[in-house]
C-alpha positions, 0 to 999 in steps of 0.5 A, a space after each residue: 895385931 895385924 901388920 901393915 894396916 895403919 902403917 901402910 899409909 906412911 910406909 913409903 914416907 918412912 922408907 924413902 931412903 930405900 935404894 929401890 933403883 939400885 935393887 931394881 938394877 940388881 934384879 934386872 942384871 941377874 934376869 938379863 944374865 939368864 936371857 929374861 929381858 921381857 915377859 911376865 914376872 911375879 913379885 911376891 910380897 910386893 907391898 906398895 908396889 915400888 919395885 913392881 912399878 920400876 920393873 914395869 917401867 923396864 918393860 916387864 909385864 908384872 903381877 904383884 902378890 901381897 896379903 895386906 889390903 892396905 899396902 895393895 891400895 897404895 900400889 893401885 894408886 901408883 898404878 893409876 898414876 903410872 898407867 902401867 898394866 900391873 895385876 895385883 892379887 891379894 893373896 898369901 905367899 904360902 898359898 898363892 894361885 896364878 892363871 899360868 906360869 911366869 918367866 921369873 919370880 922376884 921377892 925383895 925387901 925381906 918379904 920372905 922373912 915374914 914367913 916364920 916356919 920351915 913349912 911356910 918357906 917350903 910351901 911358898 918355894 914349891 908354888 914358885 917352882 910350880 908357876 915358873 916357866 921351864 928353867 925360870 928364875 927365882 931371885 930373892 933376898 932375905 935378912 940373915 939371923 946374924 943381922 937380927 941377932 947381932 946388928 938389930 938385937 934388942 935395940 930401939 930405933 927412933 926417927 922424927 920426920 916433919 909429917 910423922 915419927 916412929 919408935 921401933 923396939 926390937 926383941 930377938 928370941 934366939 931360940 926361935 930366931 924370930 925378931 919381934 918389933 913393936 912399931 909405934 907411929 905418930 902421924 901429924 893430922 891435917 887440922 890443928 887443935 882449937 888453940 893452934 897446936 899440932 895434933 898427931 894420931 898414934 898407932 901401933 903394930 907388931 911385926 914378926 920376922 925370922 932370920 935365916 941362914 944361907 944353908 937353911 935357904 939352900 935346903 928349902 930350895 932343894 926341898 921345893 924341887 928347884 936348883 940353887 944357882 948362887 948367892 951373894 951379899 946383897 949390900 956389897 954384891 960380893 961373896 957371902 960372909 958370916 957378917 952378911 946382913 942381907 943375902 941375894 939367892 938365885 934358884 932355877 926351876 927344874 921340873 914340876 
């Protein structure tokens, strides 16, 4: 069952409390520290383009890569409304191709956790290094193994909204470090039934994400040819601790 098909059309509704603005500030702060205040940027796993749009509004020329057609359809609708000249590419993060290099690559909202094998991360990171300008910056976040194993665990999360509701069932496998979540979404239809009752469409998707440790990410960065610069807690912006749930990493291109 492919992820982000039907779910794409309610994704933004269910993610409306995601602090994209704050995440954008975090990205721009880091890029500015490396004197990247404009120019061409790539976002990997751009989804519906929420972050891509924010970075474009900050003056960056944006390319967005995602493997889900349905998510990119929503991103293109946003582009039409904003008028930003964003290039969206329907490509796999493990095998993406660009026409040239970019000043920085960013990936947020745990997009990289969808890569389940060591080889997947290394392949992706090697391409990042290949398409970065000399000394270009790679800024990304990831959910930790601690978060999937201890915080999410085998929990069930449910939420009821006016237009849609969801049930999110988690199943963490400690051997593989992979969290499987079965997502059931109910979306209210525009038309009521013959007797006036509300009607809902129901659909299901299964998503797989792997939790990583900081040491694993450092190794993948090194094996890709990049240099690890720093990491910090993505929620507190302080030092990484054993209880960090999401981590920011910064790496730098060091030759092809």
